[in-house]
C-alpha positions, -999 to +999 in steps of 0.1 A: +008-277+327+043-291+332+068-262+327+100-282+334+129-275+310+129-296+279+159-316+289+142-327+321+111-337+301+131-357+276+150-375+304+117-382+322+100-395+290+131-418+283+126-432+318+089-440+312+074-410+330+040-405+315+036-370+327+069-360+310+057-376+277+023-359+279+040-325+285+062-329+254+032-338+233+012-309+247+041-284+242+049-294+206+016-306+192+010-271+179+042-272+159+032-305+143-002-293+133+011-259+121+033-277+096+005-300+085-017-269+079+010-254+057+008-285+035-030-280+033-037-315+045-073-327+053-083-331+090-080-368+087-045-366+071-033-341+098-044-365+125-027-395+108+005-375+103+005-364+139+000-399+152+028-412+130+052-384+141+046-392+178+051-430+172+084-422+155+094-401+185+088-430+208+113-450+187+138-421+183+138-406+218+164-430+233+188-420+206+182-382+209+216-369+222+206-332+224+172-325+239+173-290+224+173-306+189+138-321+196+118-293+180+139-294+148+136-332+147+098-330+151+096-303+123+117-323+099+099-356+106+065-339+103+075-323+070+086-357+056+054-373+066+034-345+050+054-348+018+046-385+017+009-378+021+010-352-007+029-374-030+004-402-025-025-379-032-006-367-063-003-402-076-040-406-072-045-377-097-050-350-072-032-316-068+005-317-069+027-302-041+023-263-041+054-246-054+059-226-022+063-258-002+087-275-025+120-261-011+136-286+014+137-261+043+109-238+034+089-245+066+112-258+093+131-228+105+102-203+104+077-226+122+102-238+148+112-202+158+076-189+160+064-220+179+093-219+204+088-182+211+051-188+217+058-219+239+083-199+259+059-171+265+031-194+275+053-212+299+064-179+314+029-167+318+017-199+335+047-198+358+041-162+368+003-168+371+010-196+396+030-172+418+000-148+423-020-149+454-050-173+452-075-143+452-058-128+422-057-161+404-094-168+411-104-133+399-084-135+367-098-170+359-133-156+363-126-126+341-112-148+313-137-175+315-154-186+282-183-178+281-176-146+300-187-145+336-210-115+344-196-089+368-226-095+391-217-131+394-180-124+399-189-100+427-209-126+445-183-154+440-155-131+452-175-114+479-166-079+466-186-050+452-190-048+414-173-014+414-141-029+429-137-056+403-120-033+377-094-019+402-088-053+417-082-067+382-057-038+375-038-045+406-036-082+399-024-076+363+002-051+375+015-077+399+015-103+372+036-080+349+062-075+376+068-112+380+105-120+370+094-147+345+074-122+325+096-092+330+125-111+315+106-119+283+087-086+281+056-108+277+023-090+271-006-104+291-030-095+263-057-121+270-058-112+306-058-075+297-090-079+275-122-069+293-148-097+292-178-091+270-203-085+298-224-056+285-248-044+312-231-065+339-203-041+348-175-019+335-164-024+299-137-012+275-102-001+280-071-019+294-048-014+322-018+005+309 
């Protein structure tokens, strides 16, 4: 994941840097799809709207003066495209636009704020995680693997007794919480706190403080 500031990503994308463009799409695809879901679009329509929004951004990016305005531009553009889809469906005799979506700014501010907060927390967590020692990163990856990795296998891979997995996990999480990037945001590491569902393979239940 590319956790550069948005301004750097926008500059990179303007200059044809593929990694910067991919990072922008990855960071804000959730915002685009969240707005599409609010309009109750079908999967096919959500995909079409998303593709159209990103094509518009390719054209608009050179004219974007303030990189911090990008999330708002994406939200507004997505909303307009969704409205077009809904109006077309309405003209075909299908359901009209729901009343709770009719207000011009009913979606933008709420979705932008929520998405930006989540994106900021994810970026902080990835940055802090990257600063951990390799042994901690390896252990936490195994503990959050989907499907869950049995404690017995984790012990073999890590070369540690099963009984020490829990205490090692606690120490790694404590170290992660103390990282400046997370401390500044007060970010909870809830997914890493969750014990893997490995009944019969090791300790279960509870979290570390």
